[in-house]
C-alpha positions in Angstrom: -6.5 -107.4 -9.0 -2.7 -107.0 -8.8 -1.5 -106.0 -5.3 0.4 -102.8 -5.1 2.2 -101.0 -2.2 0.6 -97.7 -1.3 2.9 -94.8 0.0 1.8 -91.6 1.6 4.5 -89.1 0.7 6.2 -89.4 4.1 5.7 -93.1 5.1 5.2 -96.5 3.6 1.8 -97.9 4.5 2.1 -101.5 3.2 0.2 -103.3 0.5 -3.0 -102.1 -1.3 -5.5 -103.5 -3.7 -7.7 -100.4 -3.8 -8.3 -99.2 -7.3 -7.3 -95.5 -7.8 -5.0 -95.5 -4.8 -1.7 -93.7 -4.9 0.6 -96.8 -5.2 4.2 -97.6 -6.1 4.9 -100.5 -8.4 8.3 -102.2 -8.3 9.8 -99.3 -6.3 9.1 -96.7 -8.9 6.8 -93.7 -8.2 3.8 -93.3 -10.4 3.9 -90.2 -12.6 1.2 -88.3 -10.6 3.1 -88.6 -7.3 5.8 -86.3 -6.0 9.3 -87.8 -5.3 10.2 -89.1 -1.8 11.2 -86.4 0.7 8.1 -84.3 0.0 4.7 -84.0 1.6 3.1 -83.1 -1.7 -0.1 -85.0 -2.4 -0.8 -86.7 -5.7 -1.9 -84.5 -8.6 -5.0 -86.6 -9.1 -6.0 -86.5 -5.4 -8.8 -84.2 -4.3 -7.1 -81.5 -2.2 -8.2 -81.3 1.5 -6.8 -78.3 3.4 -5.7 -79.3 7.0 -4.9 -83.0 6.4 -1.1 -82.5 6.5 -0.7 -83.3 2.8 0.3 -80.3 0.7 -1.6 -80.6 -2.5 -0.8 -78.8 -5.7 -3.3 -76.1 -5.0 -1.9 -75.4 -1.5 1.0 -73.3 -0.5 1.2 -75.0 2.9 -0.7 -77.6 5.0 0.1 -77.8 8.7 -2.6 -80.3 9.6 -5.2 -77.7 10.8 -7.4 -75.0 9.5 -6.6 -72.3 12.0 -5.1 -68.9 11.1 -2.4 -67.2 13.0 0.1 -70.0 13.0 1.6 -69.2 9.6 -0.6 -71.4 7.5 -4.2 -70.0 7.3 -7.5 -71.8 7.1 -7.3 -71.9 3.3 -3.7 -73.3 3.3 -2.1 -70.1 2.2 1.1 -68.8 3.9 0.3 -65.9 6.1 2.0 -62.5 5.9 5.5 -62.4 7.5 5.7 -66.2 7.9 7.7 -68.9 6.0 6.6 -72.5 5.7 8.4 -75.6 4.6 7.5 -79.3 4.2 8.6 -81.5 7.1 8.5 -85.1 6.0 9.2 -86.4 9.5 6.3 -84.4 11.0 4.0 -85.2 8.1 3.0 -81.5 7.6 4.1 -78.0 6.8 6.1 -76.3 9.6 5.8 -72.5 9.7 7.6 -69.8 11.5 8.2 -66.1 11.6 10.0 -64.6 8.5 11.1 -61.6 10.4 14.4 -61.7 12.4 13.3 -60.4 15.8 16.9 -60.7 17.1 17.9 -58.2 14.4 15.1 -55.9 15.4 12.7 -56.8 12.6 9.0 -56.8 13.0 6.0 -57.3 10.7 4.3 -54.3 9.2 1.7 -54.4 6.4 3.0 -57.8 5.3 6.7 -56.9 5.2 9.6 -57.3 7.6 10.8 -53.9 8.6 13.3 -52.7 11.2 14.0 -49.6 13.4 17.8 -50.0 12.6 17.9 -50.6 8.8 18.6 -47.0 7.7 15.3 -46.8 5.8 12.1 -45.0 6.6 9.5 -47.9 6.6 6.8 -49.4 8.7 5.1 -46.7 10.9 8.2 -44.6 11.1 7.8 -40.9 10.7 11.4 -40.4 9.7 14.3 -42.8 9.2 14.4 -45.4 12.0 12.4 -43.2 14.4 8.8 -42.2 15.3 5.8 -44.5 15.0 6.7 -47.9 16.5 10.4 -47.0 16.9 12.2 -44.7 19.3 11.4 -41.0 19.3 13.0 -38.7 16.8 15.5 -35.9 17.4 14.6 -32.3 16.6 14.2 -31.4 12.9 13.1 -35.0 12.1 9.6 -35.5 10.7 6.7 -36.3 13.1 2.9 -36.7 13.2 2.5 -36.1 16.9 4.3 -35.3 20.1 5.0 -39.0 20.9 7.2 -39.1 17.8 9.7 -36.6 19.3 12.2 -36.9 22.0 11.6 -33.3 22.9 7.9 -33.9 23.2 7.1 -31.1 20.7 5.9 -31.6 17.1 4.8 -28.6 15.0 4.4 -28.2 11.3 5.4 -31.8 10.8 8.8 -31.5 12.4 10.1 -32.2 15.9 10.8 -28.9 17.6 13.1 -27.8 20.5 10.1 -26.2 22.2 6.3 -25.8 21.8 6.4 -23.2 19.0 2.8 -22.3 19.9 3.0 -18.5 19.6 1.7 -16.4 16.7 4.0 -16.4 13.7 6.5 -18.8 15.2 7.4 -22.2 13.7 10.2 -24.7 13.6 10.1 -25.7 9.9 11.7 -22.7 8.4 14.5 -23.5 5.9 17.3 -21.9 7.9 16.3 -23.2 11.4 14.7 -26.6 11.0 13.8 -28.0 14.5 14.3 -24.6 16.2 11.4 -22.4 17.0 11.9 -19.0 15.2 9.8 -16.0 14.2 8.4 -16.2 10.7 10.1 -13.5 8.7 8.4 -10.1 8.1 5.9 -9.8 5.3 5.5 -13.6 4.8 1.7 -14.3 4.7 0.2 -17.5 5.9 -3.2 -19.1 5.2 -2.3 -22.1 7.4 -4.7 -21.9 10.4 -1.9 -23.2 12.6 0.0 -20.0 12.2 -2.9 -17.4 12.6 -2.1 -15.1 9.8 -4.4 -15.0 6.7 -4.4 -13.2 3.5 -5.3 -9.9 5.2 -2.4 -9.9 7.6 1.3 -10.9 7.7 3.9 -11.8 10.3 6.0 -8.8 11.4 9.2 -10.8 12.1 8.6 -10.4 15.9 6.0 -13.1 16.4 2.9 -11.0 15.7 0.4 -10.8 12.8 0.0 -7.2 11.5 -2.5 -5.9 9.0 -1.6 -5.4 5.4 -2.0 -2.2 3.3 -5.6 -1.0 2.9 -6.9 -3.0 5.9 -9.0 -1.0 8.4 -7.0 0.3 11.4 -7.2 2.7 14.3 -3.5 3.0 15.0 -0.2 2.4 13.2 0.8 -0.4 15.6 -1.9 -2.5 14.0 -0.3 -2.3 10.6 2.8 -4.2 9.3 4.0 -0.9 7.9 3.5 0.8 11.2 1.3 3.4 9.5 -2.4 4.0 9.7 -4.1 6.9 7.9 -7.7 7.8 7.6 -8.7 4.4 9.2 -6.6 2.3 6.8 -3.1 0.8 6.8 -0.8 2.1 4.1 
């Protein structure tokens, strides 16, 4: 049998006489082998994840089958990592794809930032809330921790608690500022007390609508009670 030199993709191994080996004849690479400078394995070679040879079915191979280091146990590149072939090391080298110095972090498989001018990641508004710094008043929120004021009501950061009847901070003309709900505006939202049988009186109280039972005019939004009913 003719002697041939066998070459792993990153180092010459010497001479070989083993039939079926990945060999080089007269300095030329066989068609099923990748060119020098790659850790790719031969196309005809059975892939083995974790052996340091990146086969055609593998996105990476860092010489182990552990997850969490950028190349997972099935030789797939993990979220928010990048991997490249390192011929000298004889394996894939992986590292974070997110630029931590620029404030990026990994969220749901993407690199996001608290300073990119975009609402992304766990942010409740642009570059604030969630995992970023607290939001100013009038910015969107899901809880008090999202707000620098410590108050979140109706999905907005408020200047104060806004916990009285018929008071909220998401009114169009006063976003972020607690204000009385205008007179006669009905609310079915349980956060704001009033329902279909009553309405805000513009002074922070719910008053009964016309035809509702009453004993005095002060109970009615009209201020009038006659024969036991608002009118």
